[in-house]
C-alpha positions in Angstrom: -17.8 20.5 4.1 -16.0 23.5 2.7 -13.9 23.6 -0.4 -12.9 27.1 0.1 -9.5 28.0 1.5 -9.6 29.0 5.1 -7.6 31.8 6.9 -4.2 30.6 7.8 -5.2 27.1 6.5 -1.9 26.4 4.9 -0.1 27.0 8.2 -2.4 24.6 9.9 -1.7 22.0 7.2 2.0 22.0 8.2 1.1 21.6 11.9 -1.3 18.7 10.9 1.4 17.0 8.8 3.8 17.3 11.6 1.4 15.4 13.7 1.3 12.6 11.2 5.0 12.6 10.9 5.3 12.1 14.5 3.0 9.1 14.2 5.3 7.8 11.6 8.3 8.3 13.7 6.6 6.4 16.6 6.4 3.5 14.2 10.2 3.6 13.7 10.8 3.8 17.4 8.3 1.1 18.3 6.5 3.2 20.8 3.2 1.5 19.9 4.6 -1.9 20.3 4.5 -4.4 23.2 8.0 -5.5 22.2 10.5 -3.6 24.5 13.7 -5.0 23.2 15.5 -2.1 21.5 19.0 -3.8 21.3 20.4 -4.3 17.8 20.9 -7.9 16.8 23.7 -9.1 14.8 23.0 -9.0 11.0 22.1 -12.3 9.4 21.6 -13.1 5.8 19.7 -16.0 4.3 19.3 -17.1 0.6 16.6 -18.5 -1.6 16.9 -19.7 -5.0 15.0 -21.8 -7.7 17.9 -24.3 -7.6 18.0 -24.5 -3.9 16.7 -27.1 -1.5 14.8 -26.6 1.9 17.1 -29.2 3.4 20.2 -26.7 2.7 21.5 -24.3 5.4 20.3 -21.3 3.4 23.7 -19.9 2.6 24.7 -18.1 -0.6 26.3 -21.4 -1.8 23.6 -23.7 -0.4 20.4 -21.7 -0.7 16.9 -22.7 0.4 14.2 -23.5 -2.2 11.3 -21.6 -0.7 10.8 -18.4 1.1 8.8 -20.2 3.7 11.9 -22.2 4.7 14.0 -19.3 5.1 11.3 -17.6 7.1 11.1 -20.5 9.5 14.7 -20.0 10.6 14.8 -16.2 10.4 15.6 -14.1 13.5 15.3 -10.3 14.0 17.7 -8.5 11.8 17.7 -11.2 9.1 17.6 -10.2 5.3 16.2 -13.0 3.2 17.6 -12.6 -0.3 15.6 -14.1 -3.1 17.3 -14.8 -6.6 15.6 -14.2 -9.8 13.0 -16.8 -10.9 9.5 -18.2 -10.4 8.5 -19.2 -7.0 5.2 -21.1 -6.2 2.9 -18.8 -4.4 0.4 -19.5 -1.4 3.3 -18.6 0.8 2.7 -18.2 4.6 5.4 -16.5 6.6 5.3 -16.2 10.4 8.6 -14.8 11.5 8.6 -11.4 13.3 11.3 -8.8 13.9 11.5 -6.1 16.3 11.4 -2.4 16.2 15.1 -2.0 15.5 15.6 -5.4 13.9 13.3 -6.1 11.1 13.0 -9.1 8.9 13.5 -8.1 5.3 12.4 -10.2 2.3 14.2 -8.8 -0.9 14.2 -9.6 -4.5 17.9 -9.2 -5.2 17.0 -8.0 -8.6 14.1 -5.7 -8.6 10.9 -7.5 -9.6 12.8 -10.6 -11.0 11.7 -12.7 -8.0 8.2 -13.8 -9.1 5.5 -15.0 -6.7 2.8 -16.8 -8.6 -0.2 -17.9 -6.5 -2.5 -20.7 -7.6 -6.2 -21.6 -6.7 -8.7 -19.0 -5.4 -7.0 -17.6 -2.4 -3.8 -15.6 -1.4 -0.3 -15.6 -2.9 1.5 -14.4 0.2 0.1 -14.3 3.7 2.3 -12.6 6.4 1.6 -13.0 10.2 4.9 -11.5 11.3 5.4 -8.1 12.9 8.2 -5.7 11.9 8.7 -7.2 8.2 9.6 -5.7 5.0 9.0 -6.8 1.4 11.2 -5.2 -1.3 10.9 -5.4 -5.0 8.9 -8.7 -5.6 6.6 -9.4 -8.6 3.3 -10.9 -7.1 0.4 -12.3 -9.2 -2.2 -15.0 -8.7 -5.2 -16.7 -10.1 -6.7 -16.1 -6.5 -8.2 -13.1 -4.7 -5.3 -11.4 -3.0 -1.7 -10.7 -3.8 -0.2 -9.9 -0.4 -2.1 -10.0 2.9 -0.8 -9.3 6.5 -2.4 -9.7 10.0 1.1 -8.6 11.3 1.8 -4.8 12.2 4.6 -2.3 11.7 5.4 -3.6 8.1 6.7 -2.0 4.9 6.0 -3.2 1.4 7.6 -1.2 -1.5 8.9 -1.3 -4.9 6.7 -4.3 -5.7 4.9 -5.1 -8.9 1.4 -6.5 -7.8 -0.6 -7.4 -10.9 -3.2 -9.8 -12.5 -5.1 -10.7 -9.5 -7.7 -12.7 -11.4 -10.2 -13.8 -8.8 -10.6 -17.3 -10.5 -13.3 -18.1 -7.8 -15.3 -15.1 -8.5 -16.0 -11.9 -6.5 -17.4 -13.0 -3.2 -17.9 -11.3 0.3 -14.4 -12.4 1.1 -13.3 -9.8 -1.4 -10.0 -9.3 -3.0 -7.1 -6.9 -3.4 -3.5 -6.4 -4.5 -2.3 -5.5 -1.1 -4.6 -6.0 2.0 -3.5 -5.5 5.7 -5.5 -5.7 8.9 -2.4 -4.9 11.1 -1.6 -1.4 12.2 1.2 1.1 11.3 2.0 -0.3 7.7 3.7 1.6 5.1 3.0 0.9 1.5 5.0 2.8 -1.0 6.4 3.0 -4.5 4.4 -0.1 -5.7 2.9 -0.6 -9.1 -0.5 -2.2 -9.0 -2.5 -3.2 -12.1 -5.2 -5.5 -13.4 -6.9 -6.3 -10.2 -9.9 -8.2 -11.3 -10.0 -5.7 -14.2 -12.6 -7.7 -15.9 -15.2 -6.5 -13.4 -13.9 -2.8 -12.8 -17.4 -1.4 -13.3 -17.8 -1.3 -9.6 -17.2 -4.7 -7.8 -17.4 -3.3 -4.3 -15.1 -5.8 -2.7 -12.1 -5.9 -4.9 -9.6 -3.2 -4.1 -6.0 -2.1 -5.1 -4.7 -1.3 -1.5 -7.1 -2.2 1.2 -6.5 -0.6 4.5 -8.1 -2.2 7.5 -5.6 -1.2 10.2 -4.9 2.2 11.8 -2.0 4.6 11.2 -1.3 3.6 7.6 1.2 5.5 5.4 0.5 5.0 1.7 2.5 7.0 -0.7 4.0 7.1 -4.1 2.0 4.1 -5.6 0.8 3.9 -9.1 -2.5 2.0 -9.4 -4.7 1.2 -12.4 -7.3 -1.4 -13.6 -8.9 -2.2 -10.2 -12.4 -3.5 -10.1 -13.5 -1.1 -7.2 -11.0 1.5 -5.6 -7.4 2.0 -6.1 -7.1 2.8 -2.4 -9.9 1.8 0.0 -9.9 2.4 3.7 -12.4 0.4 5.8 -13.2 -1.6 9.0 -11.0 -0.1 11.8 -8.7 2.0 9.8 -8.2 5.5 10.9 -5.4 8.2 11.0 -4.0 7.3 7.6 -1.7 9.4 5.6 -2.4 8.8 1.8 -0.2 11.0 -0.4 1.2 11.4 -3.8 -0.4 8.3 -5.3 -1.6 8.2 -9.0 -4.8 6.1 -9.7 -6.6 5.7 -13.1 -8.8 3.4 -15.1 -10.5 1.9 -12.1 -14.0 2.2 -10.8 -12.7 4.7 -8.2 -9.6 6.5 -7.0 -9.6 6.8 -3.1 -12.4 5.9 -0.8 -12.1 6.9 2.9 -14.7 5.1 5.2 -15.4 2.9 8.0 -17.9 0.1 8.7 -18.5 -3.6 9.2 -16.1 -5.7 11.7 -13.6 -3.7 13.6 -15.2 -0.3 13.0 -14.5 2.2 15.6 -17.5 4.0 17.5 -16.5 7.3 15.9 -15.7 5.8 12.6 -12.5 6.8 10.5 -11.2 10.3 11.4 -8.1 12.3 11.2 -7.1 11.0 7.9 -5.0 13.1 5.5 -5.3 12.7 1.7 -2.7 15.0 0.0 -1.4 15.5 -3.4 -3.0 12.5 -5.2 -4.0 12.2 -8.7 -7.2 10.3 -9.5 -8.1 10.4 -13.2 -10.1 8.5 -15.8 -11.9 6.4 -13.3 -15.5 5.1 -14.1 -16.9 6.2 -10.8 -15.4 8.4 -8.2 -12.2 10.1 -7.9 -12.1 10.8 -4.2 -15.1 9.7 -1.9 -16.1 9.4 1.6 -18.5 6.7 2.5 -19.8 5.1 5.8 -18.9 6.5 9.3 -16.1 9.1 9.0 -15.4 12.6 10.1 -12.6 15.2 10.7 -10.6 14.4 7.6 -8.5 16.7 5.6 -8.0 16.6 1.7 -5.4 18.8 0.3 -4.1 19.7 -3.1 -5.5 16.6 -4.9 -5.9 16.4 -8.7 -9.1 14.9 -10.0 -10.0 14.6 -13.7 -12.5 12.8 -16.1 -14.1 10.8 -13.2 -17.8 10.4 -13.3 -17.9 12.1 -10.0 -14.6 13.8 -9.3 -14.8 14.4 -5.5 -17.6 13.7 -2.9 -16.7 14.9 0.5 -19.5 15.8 2.8 -18.9 14.5 6.3 -19.0 16.7 9.6 -15.8 18.6 10.1 -14.1 17.5 6.8 -12.1 20.0 4.8 -11.2 19.9 1.0 -8.9 22.7 -0.2 -6.7 23.2 -3.1 -8.5 20.6 -5.3 -7.5 20.9 -9.0 -10.0 19.7 -11.5 -7.8 19.5 -14.5 -6.1 17.1 -17.0 -2.8 16.0 -15.2 -1.0 15.7 -18.7 0.8 12.5 -18.4 3.6 12.0 -20.9 1.8 9.1 -22.4 -1.5 8.0 -21.0 -2.5 4.4 -21.7 -5.4 2.9 -19.5 -3.7 -0.5 -19.2 -0.9 0.7 -16.9 1.7 0.4 -19.4 2.2 4.0 -20.4 4.4 6.9 -19.2 2.8 8.5 -16.1 5.4 11.3 -15.6 3.9 14.6 -16.0 4.5 16.9 -18.9 6.0 20.4 -18.5 3.3 22.8 -17.5 1.0 20.1 -15.9 -1.2 21.5 -13.2 -0.5 18.4 -11.2 3.3 19.0 -10.9 4.4 18.0 -7.4 1.6 15.5 -7.0 1.2 11.9 -8.0 4.3 9.7 -7.9 7.0 11.0 -5.6 10.3 11.9 -6.8 13.1 9.3 -6.4 15.2 11.5 -4.1 12.5 10.9 -1.5 12.8 7.2 -1.9 14.3 6.4 1.5 11.6 8.2 3.5 9.8 5.1 4.6 13.0 3.3 5.5 14.0 6.1 7.8 10.6 6.2 9.3 10.6 2.4 9.9 14.0 2.5 11.8 15.0 4.2 15.1 
């Protein structure tokens, strides 16, 4: 492991990032997908409202009552519009889109459609491929906010919070967002209070849990997590983790591999770039388990018990800044102002600027 800048390393960074970008472009073109249909389907809209009925046709004037009812009749290139209100959680959605024709679940007013789970399990389970979630508020007394076995998905602009683990922290674990499918994009979500009562190191409760290959995780703001804000494990590899802000958790970012689904060579070829990890009880950025050939660039770590622990073969960490990121108003509960003050050493890191907000959408479409 070397923390020194290598000759021509910055040039190599750009070539490496271009490789990651090509992976993302392959997501959008569906080149990793067994689905060969690249023909655009007619656009279709379905509607869900708290005053609807699942016996309705799902039109704007006669909406469904539940997201599940809309999902059951959704075809590729369907947008499911969810009106403001409180919706019973423990949702299971099965519908799949195709590479050029996603199924989109959208809260018509940002974070005003509130999914509230009950019991000890999962507020929203998705089994479909090529789906998008946009702008929901998700909370639960259970252990996971959103979980997906499907691949080629996007979850963005959601507020996932107060995952209470009423059944306790078990080997089944918990998370705000958890996916085992590959090629997921997780961007611009606010995540807070994820089993925060045990945020002294409960190993199985994460903010964003990456268990599939080729993930793109960027622009998320994460706080109050029992274990790590972003945790990569099982068969996850080739992730790009960029411009996230993580604080007041046990740890910021963990890159690792182990347990079921782990690859023979572990997790490798990951890029962790321009993140802020501050005021965490344990680690800022850490490697653990079987992993190698990872690259860490221009991250800001501050006031963590151990700021950065990168020691696997072939790993490179460069440009790490150990300094106060200078948030406008730091509050540990996630309710402060986490923009950066003028003169911050972390300028250009952490939350991405809004003008780049359409990046994921471009990558997910041909």
